[in-house]
C-alpha positions in Angstrom: -49.4 -2.1 36.7 -48.1 0.6 34.1 -45.7 1.9 35.8 -44.3 -1.7 36.6 -44.2 -2.3 32.9 -42.0 0.7 32.2 -39.8 0.1 35.1 -39.3 -3.8 33.9 -38.5 -2.2 30.4 -36.0 0.2 31.3 -34.4 -2.5 33.7 -34.1 -5.0 30.6 -32.8 -1.7 28.4 -30.4 -1.4 30.9 -29.3 -5.0 31.0 -29.3 -5.7 27.3 -26.6 -2.4 27.0 -24.3 -4.2 29.3 -23.9 -6.8 26.6 -22.8 -4.7 23.9 -19.8 -5.3 22.5 -17.7 -2.2 22.3 -15.0 -3.2 19.6 -17.9 -3.9 16.8 -19.5 -0.8 14.9 -22.7 -0.3 14.5 -24.6 0.5 11.1 -23.7 4.1 9.9 -26.4 6.8 9.6 -27.3 7.8 5.8 -26.4 11.6 6.4 -22.8 10.3 7.1 -22.8 8.6 3.4 -24.3 11.6 1.9 -21.3 13.9 3.2 -19.1 11.1 0.2 -21.8 12.6 -2.5 -20.5 16.6 -2.0 -16.6 15.3 -1.9 -14.3 17.2 -4.7 -13.3 14.2 -6.3 -14.5 10.5 -6.9 -14.9 8.4 -3.7 -15.3 5.1 -4.2 -17.4 2.6 -2.3 -18.9 -0.8 -2.8 -22.4 0.1 -2.1 -24.2 -0.2 1.3 -23.2 -4.0 1.7 -21.0 -5.9 -0.1 -20.5 -10.0 0.0 -22.7 -10.1 3.2 -20.5 -6.9 4.9 -22.5 -4.2 5.6 -20.8 -0.3 5.7 -20.0 0.2 9.4 -18.4 3.3 9.0 -17.5 6.3 6.4 -14.9 8.7 7.4 -13.0 12.0 5.9 -9.7 12.0 7.1 -7.4 15.2 7.4 -5.6 14.1 4.9 -8.4 14.5 2.4 -9.0 11.2 2.1 -12.1 9.0 2.3 -12.1 5.9 3.6 -15.5 3.4 4.0 -15.4 0.3 5.7 -17.1 -2.8 5.9 -18.0 -5.2 8.5 -17.2 -5.6 11.8 -13.7 -5.1 13.5 -12.1 -8.2 13.1 -8.9 -6.9 15.8 -9.2 -3.7 17.8 -11.6 -1.1 17.9 -12.6 2.7 17.9 -9.6 4.1 15.9 -7.4 0.6 15.9 -10.4 -1.2 13.9 -8.8 -4.0 11.4 -12.1 -4.4 9.4 -12.6 -7.5 6.6 -12.9 -4.5 4.1 -12.2 -1.0 3.9 -12.1 1.3 0.6 -9.9 4.8 0.7 -9.8 7.1 -1.7 -7.3 9.7 -2.1 -7.1 13.0 -3.4 -3.0 13.2 -3.2 -1.8 11.0 -6.6 1.3 11.9 -6.3 2.4 8.6 -3.9 2.1 5.1 -4.5 3.3 2.8 -2.0 5.4 -0.3 -2.8 8.9 0.9 -3.0 9.6 -1.0 0.3 7.4 -3.8 0.4 7.1 -6.8 -1.4 4.6 -5.6 -4.3 3.8 -6.7 -7.5 2.9 -4.2 -10.5 -0.6 -4.9 -11.9 -3.4 -3.8 -14.1 -7.0 -3.6 -12.6 -10.2 -2.6 -14.6 -7.4 -0.8 -17.4 -5.7 1.3 -14.7 -2.1 1.0 -12.8 -2.0 -0.9 -9.9 0.0 -2.4 -6.8 -0.7 -5.5 -5.4 0.8 -6.1 -1.8 0.5 -8.4 1.2 0.1 -11.2 -0.6 -3.1 -9.7 -2.7 -4.9 -8.5 -0.2 -4.3 -4.9 -0.6 -4.5 -3.3 -3.7 -3.4 0.3 -4.8 -4.9 1.7 -7.7 -4.1 4.8 -9.3 -7.0 6.5 -11.2 -7.6 9.5 -12.9 -6.5 12.1 -10.3 -6.9 10.2 -6.9 -5.3 6.6 -5.7 -7.9 3.9 -4.6 -6.3 1.9 -1.6 -8.4 -1.4 -0.9 -7.5 -3.5 2.3 -8.9 -6.8 2.7 -8.6 -9.8 4.9 -7.8 -12.2 1.6 -6.8 -11.5 -1.6 -10.0 -12.8 -3.5 -12.4 -10.2 -1.5 -9.5 -7.3 -2.6 -9.9 -8.6 -6.0 -14.0 -8.4 -6.2 -13.7 -5.5 -4.3 -11.5 -3.6 -7.0 -13.7 -5.3 -10.0 -17.5 -4.0 -7.6 -16.4 -0.5 -6.6 -18.1 2.6 -8.0 -18.0 6.4 -7.1 -20.4 6.9 -5.4 -20.4 10.6 -6.3 -20.0 10.5 -9.8 -21.1 8.3 -13.2 -19.8 4.5 -13.0 -20.5 1.0 -13.4 -18.6 -2.0 -11.7 -15.9 -3.6 -13.9 -16.2 -0.4 -16.2 -12.8 0.5 -17.2 -11.3 3.3 -14.4 -9.6 6.2 -15.8 -5.8 6.4 -16.4 -3.8 8.0 -13.8 -3.9 11.8 -14.5 0.4 13.7 -13.9 0.7 14.7 -10.6 -2.3 16.7 -9.3 0.0 19.0 -6.9 -2.3 18.2 -3.9 0.5 17.0 -2.0 2.3 20.2 -2.2 -0.8 22.1 -0.6 -0.7 22.7 3.3 -3.8 20.8 4.9 -6.3 23.6 6.7 -4.8 22.2 9.8 -0.7 23.2 8.9 -1.4 26.9 7.7 -1.2 29.1 10.7 -4.0 31.5 11.9 -3.1 35.1 10.6 -1.8 37.4 13.8 -3.8 40.4 14.7 -2.5 43.7 17.1 -3.1 43.3 20.4 -5.1 46.9 21.4 
């Protein structure tokens, strides 16, 4: 009897796993978010969930930027996901997009910002970083810009953001992957 119950449970697990949607993200483990806490600069986020959208991914890319995604992919999947909301914190404050695309200069929480893509993209220069907000609609992007706080520093929703600092020079420093390994003589 016990063997039959275990067999049935295993069979159900296999059947249910076949129904999984490979496009949808799963909630991320807390240890991934803990990695954001030790970042060497402020990393902005909206808490564990925002307007019913749970954190579904947090990444640190080779450029040094940290990205926190909210909600499941609306299009695409792993590597090409278009989520309802994404907040990206980049240490390179030498570049503010907007020259080649229709955009509008603005101010968000006292900091210089650029609104693009009909307000669905907001780029904010704050301190020594640039914060990018990508959302499915302008009201969601605006709400995120007002509510975001650093996960690794003191901050409050709607509080003024730090003024943009001069170019940090981050973009002039090669990434670790761009530095060749030292040559050693062959023996």
